KEZAZA-168345 format. One record per atom (N, C-alpha, C, CB): x, y, z; residue number from 1; atom name; residue in three letters. Coordinates in nm, 4 decimals. Glycine has a CB too. Example, Ala and Ser with C-alpha at 12.3 -4.5 7.8 and 13.67 -1.06 7.14 Angstrom:
% KEZAZA-168345
LUMMAR        u        v        w num atomo residuo
LUMMAR   1.3190  -0.5690   0.7800   1     N     Ala
LUMMAR   1.2300  -0.4500   0.7800   1    CA     Ala
LUMMAR   1.3200  -0.3300   0.7800   1     C     Ala
LUMMAR   1.1308  -0.4473   0.9046   1    CB     Ala
LUMMAR   1.2850  -0.2250   0.7080   2     N     Ser
LUMMAR   1.3670  -0.1060   0.7140   2    CA     Ser
LUMMAR   1.2900   0.0030   0.7870   2     C     Ser
LUMMAR   1.4084  -0.0598   0.5725   2    CB     Ser
END
This chain:
% KEZAZA-168345
LUMMAR        u        v        w num atomo residuo
LUMMAR   5.7655  14.7304   8.1418   1     N     Met
LUMMAR   5.6574  14.7633   8.2281   1    CA     Met
LUMMAR   5.6156  14.9292   8.2005   1     C     Met
LUMMAR   5.7074  14.7309   8.3885   1    CB     Met
LUMMAR   5.7483  15.0149   8.2003   2     N     His
LUMMAR   5.6996  15.1333   8.1870   2    CA     His
LUMMAR   5.6505  15.1802   8.0687   2     C     His
LUMMAR   5.7766  15.2050   8.2228   2    CB     His
LUMMAR   5.6432  15.1043   7.9547   3     N     Ser
LUMMAR   5.6122  15.1488   7.8304   3    CA     Ser
LUMMAR   5.4302  15.1064   7.8486   3     C     Ser
LUMMAR   5.7189  15.0619   7.6952   3    CB     Ser
LUMMAR   5.4180  15.0181   7.9099   4     N     Val
LUMMAR   5.2561  14.9652   7.9264   4    CA     Val
LUMMAR   5.1872  15.0165   8.0410   4     C     Val
LUMMAR   5.2418  14.8060   7.9435   4    CB     Val
LUMMAR   5.2507  15.0819   8.1522   5     N     Ser
LUMMAR   5.2242  15.1362   8.2495   5    CA     Ser
LUMMAR   5.0947  15.2491   8.2771   5     C     Ser
LUMMAR   5.3344  15.1751   8.2664   5    CB     Ser
LUMMAR   5.1000  15.3272   8.1680   6     N     Ala
LUMMAR   5.0109  15.4339   8.1340   6    CA     Ala
LUMMAR   4.8759  15.3892   8.1208   6     C     Ala
LUMMAR   5.0503  15.4988   8.0148   6    CB     Ala
LUMMAR   4.8826  15.2668   8.0200   7     N     Ala
LUMMAR   4.7579  15.2094   8.0050   7    CA     Ala
LUMMAR   4.6923  15.1369   8.1069   7     C     Ala
LUMMAR   4.7630  15.1362   7.9105   7    CB     Ala
LUMMAR   4.7432  15.0705   8.2199   8     N     Val
LUMMAR   4.7076  14.9981   8.2894   8    CA     Val
LUMMAR   4.6856  15.0458   8.4318   8     C     Val
LUMMAR   4.7788  14.9105   8.2712   8    CB     Val
LUMMAR   4.7915  15.1598   8.4459   9     N     Thr
LUMMAR   4.7813  15.1883   8.6046   9    CA     Thr
LUMMAR   4.6460  15.2428   8.6612   9     C     Thr
LUMMAR   4.8897  15.2969   8.6449   9    CB     Thr
LUMMAR   4.6340  15.2876   8.7648  10     N     Tyr
LUMMAR   4.5077  15.3653   8.8542  10    CA     Tyr
LUMMAR   4.5821  15.4454   8.9544  10     C     Tyr
LUMMAR   4.3922  15.2536   8.9435  10    CB     Tyr
LUMMAR   4.4889  15.5347   8.9828  11     N     Asp
LUMMAR   4.5214  15.6307   9.1154  11    CA     Asp
LUMMAR   4.6660  15.6711   9.1009  11     C     Asp
LUMMAR   4.5010  15.5489   9.2719  11    CB     Asp
LUMMAR   4.7912  15.6324   9.2178  12     N     Trp
LUMMAR   4.9058  15.7164   9.2148  12    CA     Trp
LUMMAR   5.0187  15.6249   9.1327  12     C     Trp
LUMMAR   4.9518  15.7607   9.3739  12    CB     Trp
LUMMAR   4.9841  15.5633   9.0286  13     N     Gly
LUMMAR   5.0700  15.5082   8.9285  13    CA     Gly
LUMMAR   5.0624  15.3370   8.9709  13     C     Gly
LUMMAR   5.2363  15.5863   8.9369  13    CB     Gly
LUMMAR   4.9875  15.3244   9.0604  14     N     Met
LUMMAR   5.0109  15.1523   9.1166  14    CA     Met
LUMMAR   4.9645  15.1069   8.9712  14     C     Met
LUMMAR   4.8884  15.0744   9.2799  14    CB     Met
LUMMAR   4.9877  14.9558   8.9619  15     N     Ile
LUMMAR   4.9365  14.8764   8.8379  15    CA     Ile
LUMMAR   4.8980  14.7594   8.9103  15     C     Ile
LUMMAR   5.0462  14.8451   8.7112  15    CB     Ile
LUMMAR   4.7834  14.7338   8.8717  16     N     Pro
LUMMAR   4.7108  14.6072   8.9202  16    CA     Pro
LUMMAR   4.7768  14.4771   8.8556  16     C     Pro
LUMMAR   4.5495  14.6144   8.8790  16    CB     Pro
LUMMAR   4.8137  14.3900   8.9503  17     N     Ile
LUMMAR   4.8898  14.2587   8.9169  17    CA     Ile
LUMMAR   4.8157  14.1380   8.9752  17     C     Ile
LUMMAR   5.0411  14.2609   8.9765  17    CB     Ile
LUMMAR   4.8624  14.0332   8.9290  18     N     Arg
LUMMAR   4.8096  13.8620   8.9897  18    CA     Arg
LUMMAR   4.9573  13.8422   9.0276  18     C     Arg
LUMMAR   4.7306  13.7116   8.8503  18    CB     Arg
LUMMAR   4.9834  13.8361   9.1517  19     N     Ala
LUMMAR   5.1361  13.7804   9.2321  19    CA     Ala
LUMMAR   5.1014  13.6198   9.2583  19     C     Ala
LUMMAR   5.1749  13.8752   9.4177  19    CB     Ala
LUMMAR   5.2241  13.5638   9.2541  20     N     Arg
LUMMAR   5.2269  13.4381   9.3112  20    CA     Arg
LUMMAR   5.3603  13.4221   9.3822  20     C     Arg
LUMMAR   5.2031  13.3320   9.2078  20    CB     Arg
LUMMAR   5.3551  13.3744   9.4862  21     N     Val
LUMMAR   5.4775  13.3080   9.5685  21    CA     Val
LUMMAR   5.4795  13.1917   9.5815  21     C     Val
LUMMAR   5.4951  13.3416   9.6904  21    CB     Val
LUMMAR   5.5316  13.0910   9.5628  22     N     Gly
LUMMAR   5.5417  12.9500   9.5768  22    CA     Gly
LUMMAR   5.3778  12.9182   9.5546  22     C     Gly
LUMMAR   5.6152  12.8993   9.7333  22    CB     Gly
LUMMAR   5.3208  12.8572   9.6179  23     N     Ala
LUMMAR   5.1584  12.8141   9.5960  23    CA     Ala
LUMMAR   5.0475  12.9195   9.6220  23     C     Ala
LUMMAR   5.1192  12.6937   9.6971  23    CB     Ala
LUMMAR   5.0948  13.0394   9.6812  24     N     Thr
LUMMAR   4.9994  13.1166   9.7053  24    CA     Thr
LUMMAR   4.9987  13.2408   9.6008  24     C     Thr
LUMMAR   5.0100  13.1516   9.8443  24    CB     Thr
LUMMAR   4.8725  13.2587   9.5710  25     N     Glu
LUMMAR   4.8350  13.3447   9.4363  25    CA     Glu
LUMMAR   4.7377  13.4779   9.4974  25     C     Glu
LUMMAR   4.7312  13.2317   9.3071  25    CB     Glu
LUMMAR   4.7865  13.5711   9.4578  26     N     Trp
LUMMAR   4.6572  13.6739   9.5103  26    CA     Trp
LUMMAR   4.6577  13.8113   9.4180  26     C     Trp
LUMMAR   4.6808  13.7273   9.6938  26    CB     Trp
LUMMAR   4.5831  13.8931   9.4260  27     N     Thr
LUMMAR   4.5644  14.0048   9.3360  27    CA     Thr
LUMMAR   4.6251  14.1371   9.4312  27     C     Thr
LUMMAR   4.3896  14.0182   9.2873  27    CB     Thr
LUMMAR   4.7004  14.1979   9.3738  28     N     Thr
LUMMAR   4.7636  14.3128   9.4658  28    CA     Thr
LUMMAR   4.7967  14.4285   9.3374  28     C     Thr
LUMMAR   4.9295  14.2504   9.5671  28    CB     Thr
LUMMAR   4.8776  14.5091   9.3900  29     N     Ser
LUMMAR   4.9644  14.6297   9.3093  29    CA     Ser
LUMMAR   5.0841  14.6085   9.3158  29     C     Ser
LUMMAR   4.9544  14.7692   9.3548  29    CB     Ser
LUMMAR   5.1446  14.6719   9.2041  30     N     Leu
LUMMAR   5.2824  14.7075   9.2114  30    CA     Leu
LUMMAR   5.2772  14.8466   9.2236  30     C     Leu
LUMMAR   5.3669  14.6624   9.0960  30    CB     Leu
LUMMAR   5.3492  14.8990   9.3310  31     N     Phe
LUMMAR   5.3657  15.0630   9.3433  31    CA     Phe
LUMMAR   5.5088  15.1089   9.3122  31     C     Phe
LUMMAR   5.3308  15.1180   9.4995  31    CB     Phe
LUMMAR   5.5005  15.2373   9.2317  32     N     Pro
LUMMAR   5.5986  15.3093   9.1804  32    CA     Pro
LUMMAR   5.7047  15.3653   9.3028  32     C     Pro
LUMMAR   5.5288  15.4215   9.0975  32    CB     Pro
LUMMAR   5.7998  15.3397   9.2582  33     N     Glu
LUMMAR   5.9408  15.3734   9.3557  33    CA     Glu
LUMMAR   6.0806  15.3737   9.3094  33     C     Glu
LUMMAR   5.9545  15.2749   9.4633  33    CB     Glu
LUMMAR   6.1189  15.5081   9.3007  34     N     Asp
LUMMAR   6.2603  15.5214   9.2585  34    CA     Asp
LUMMAR   6.2749  15.4667   9.0814  34     C     Asp
LUMMAR   6.3600  15.4161   9.3764  34    CB     Asp
LUMMAR   6.1850  15.4818   9.0018  35     N     Gly
LUMMAR   6.2201  15.4465   8.8914  35    CA     Gly
LUMMAR   6.1756  15.2757   8.8367  35     C     Gly
LUMMAR   6.3627  15.4789   8.9025  35    CB     Gly
LUMMAR   6.1468  15.2089   8.9420  36     N     Gly
LUMMAR   6.1042  15.0974   8.9292  36    CA     Gly
LUMMAR   5.9471  15.0828   8.9944  36     C     Gly
LUMMAR   6.2085  15.0141   8.9852  36    CB     Gly
LUMMAR   5.9140  14.9628   9.0524  37     N     Tyr
LUMMAR   5.7952  14.8994   9.1095  37    CA     Tyr
LUMMAR   5.8355  14.8351   9.2587  37     C     Tyr
LUMMAR   5.7396  14.7814   9.0018  37    CB     Tyr
LUMMAR   5.7676  14.8525   9.3654  38     N     Val
LUMMAR   5.7563  14.7465   9.4671  38    CA     Val
LUMMAR   5.6825  14.6579   9.4702  38     C     Val
LUMMAR   5.7393  14.7776   9.5631  38    CB     Val
LUMMAR   5.6748  14.5564   9.4976  39     N     Leu
LUMMAR   5.5647  14.4708   9.5619  39    CA     Leu
LUMMAR   5.5819  14.4131   9.6670  39     C     Leu
LUMMAR   5.5235  14.3795   9.4960  39    CB     Leu
LUMMAR   5.4829  14.4775   9.7745  40     N     Pro
LUMMAR   5.4708  14.4227   9.9065  40    CA     Pro
LUMMAR   5.4358  14.3005   9.9328  40     C     Pro
LUMMAR   5.3973  14.4826   9.9697  40    CB     Pro
LUMMAR   5.4969  14.1815  10.0208  41     N     Val
LUMMAR   5.4491  14.1094  10.0059  41    CA     Val
LUMMAR   5.4328  14.0681  10.2012  41     C     Val
LUMMAR   5.5164  14.0351   9.8872  41    CB     Val
LUMMAR   5.3281  14.0217  10.2389  42     N     Lys
LUMMAR   5.2924  13.9959  10.3394  42    CA     Lys
LUMMAR   5.4003  13.8941  10.4304  42     C     Lys
LUMMAR   5.1678  13.9540  10.3099  42    CB     Lys
LUMMAR   5.3945  13.9068  10.5551  43     N     Asp
LUMMAR   5.4951  13.7757  10.6436  43    CA     Asp
LUMMAR   5.4441  13.6383  10.5917  43     C     Asp
LUMMAR   5.4692  13.7715  10.8414  43    CB     Asp
LUMMAR   5.2894  13.6277  10.6021  44     N     Ala
LUMMAR   5.2217  13.5123  10.6167  44    CA     Ala
LUMMAR   5.2440  13.4421  10.4360  44     C     Ala
LUMMAR   5.0437  13.5540  10.6800  44    CB     Ala
LUMMAR   5.2427  13.5304  10.3497  45     N     Val
LUMMAR   5.2578  13.4888  10.2190  45    CA     Val
LUMMAR   5.4063  13.4260  10.2243  45     C     Val
LUMMAR   5.2351  13.6126  10.1113  45    CB     Val
LUMMAR   5.5088  13.5300  10.2618  46     N     Arg
LUMMAR   5.6617  13.4941  10.2394  46    CA     Arg
LUMMAR   5.6648  13.3588  10.3371  46     C     Arg
LUMMAR   5.7850  13.6343  10.2937  46    CB     Arg
LUMMAR   5.6393  13.3146  10.4501  47     N     Arg
LUMMAR   5.6782  13.2252  10.5384  47    CA     Arg
LUMMAR   5.5843  13.0871  10.4504  47     C     Arg
LUMMAR   5.6340  13.2775  10.7164  47    CB     Arg
LUMMAR   5.4642  13.1040  10.3864  48     N     Ala
LUMMAR   5.3996  12.9934  10.2917  48    CA     Ala
LUMMAR   5.4941  12.9457  10.1860  48     C     Ala
LUMMAR   5.2701  13.0482  10.2161  48    CB     Ala
LUMMAR   5.5360  13.0599  10.1196  49     N     Gly
LUMMAR   5.6527  13.0307  10.0451  49    CA     Gly
LUMMAR   5.7761  13.0169  10.0344  49     C     Gly
LUMMAR   5.6566  13.0679   9.9970  49    CB     Gly
LUMMAR   5.7826  12.9790  10.1502  50     N     Gly
LUMMAR   5.9518  12.9731  10.2164  50    CA     Gly
LUMMAR   6.0749  13.0669  10.2133  50     C     Gly
LUMMAR   6.0175  12.8684  10.1590  50    CB     Gly
LUMMAR   5.9991  13.1977  10.1824  51     N     Ser
LUMMAR   6.1001  13.3229  10.1840  51    CA     Ser
LUMMAR   6.1361  13.3739  10.2956  51     C     Ser
LUMMAR   6.0570  13.4318  10.1208  51    CB     Ser
LUMMAR   6.2530  13.4141  10.3343  52     N     Arg
LUMMAR   6.2829  13.4800  10.4676  52    CA     Arg
LUMMAR   6.3100  13.6267  10.4404  52     C     Arg
LUMMAR   6.4096  13.4124  10.5429  52    CB     Arg
LUMMAR   6.2873  13.7069  10.3351  53     N     Arg
LUMMAR   6.3277  13.8132  10.2846  53    CA     Arg
LUMMAR   6.2266  13.9309  10.3319  53     C     Arg
LUMMAR   6.3415  13.7913  10.1400  53    CB     Arg
LUMMAR   6.2708  14.0016  10.4304  54     N     Ala
LUMMAR   6.1917  14.1082  10.4870  54    CA     Ala
LUMMAR   6.1808  14.2449  10.4481  54     C     Ala
LUMMAR   6.2220  14.1164  10.5963  54    CB     Ala
LUMMAR   6.2491  14.2599  10.3001  55     N     Thr
LUMMAR   6.2049  14.3815  10.2647  55    CA     Thr
LUMMAR   6.1259  14.3664  10.1235  55     C     Thr
LUMMAR   6.3257  14.4789  10.2612  55    CB     Thr
LUMMAR   6.0707  14.4369  10.0912  56     N     Pro
LUMMAR   5.9717  14.4552   9.9778  56    CA     Pro
LUMMAR   6.0645  14.4090   9.8426  56     C     Pro
LUMMAR   5.9102  14.6299   9.9697  56    CB     Pro
LUMMAR   5.9875  14.3227   9.7530  57     N     Ser
LUMMAR   6.0671  14.2917   9.6116  57    CA     Ser
LUMMAR   6.0544  14.3976   9.5667  57     C     Ser
LUMMAR   6.0239  14.1855   9.5089  57    CB     Ser
LUMMAR   6.1427  14.4018   9.4442  58     N     Arg
LUMMAR   6.1506  14.5123   9.3428  58    CA     Arg
LUMMAR   6.1796  14.4821   9.2139  58     C     Arg
LUMMAR   6.2401  14.6027   9.3750  58    CB     Arg
LUMMAR   6.1069  14.5081   9.1307  59     N     Cys
LUMMAR   6.0978  14.4932   9.0026  59    CA     Cys
LUMMAR   6.1151  14.6088   8.8873  59     C     Cys
LUMMAR   5.9868  14.4413   8.9968  59    CB     Cys
LUMMAR   6.1132  14.6111   8.7514  60     N     Gly
LUMMAR   6.1456  14.7075   8.6854  60    CA     Gly
LUMMAR   6.2747  14.7382   8.6280  60     C     Gly
LUMMAR   6.1148  14.7845   8.7456  60    CB     Gly
END
């Protein structure tokens, strides 16, 4: 992701994405943090997808 982020990022290093949790799909952004990226997921999306995780998902 780091190798392509410069080509697709906007503003503060955020990367626009299409995310999916379970059957819920939406347009959002990955936010850079500590050398990786954070994907914030709303409570309603986590509940609909069956996830109980209360902290943002990390990727990168």
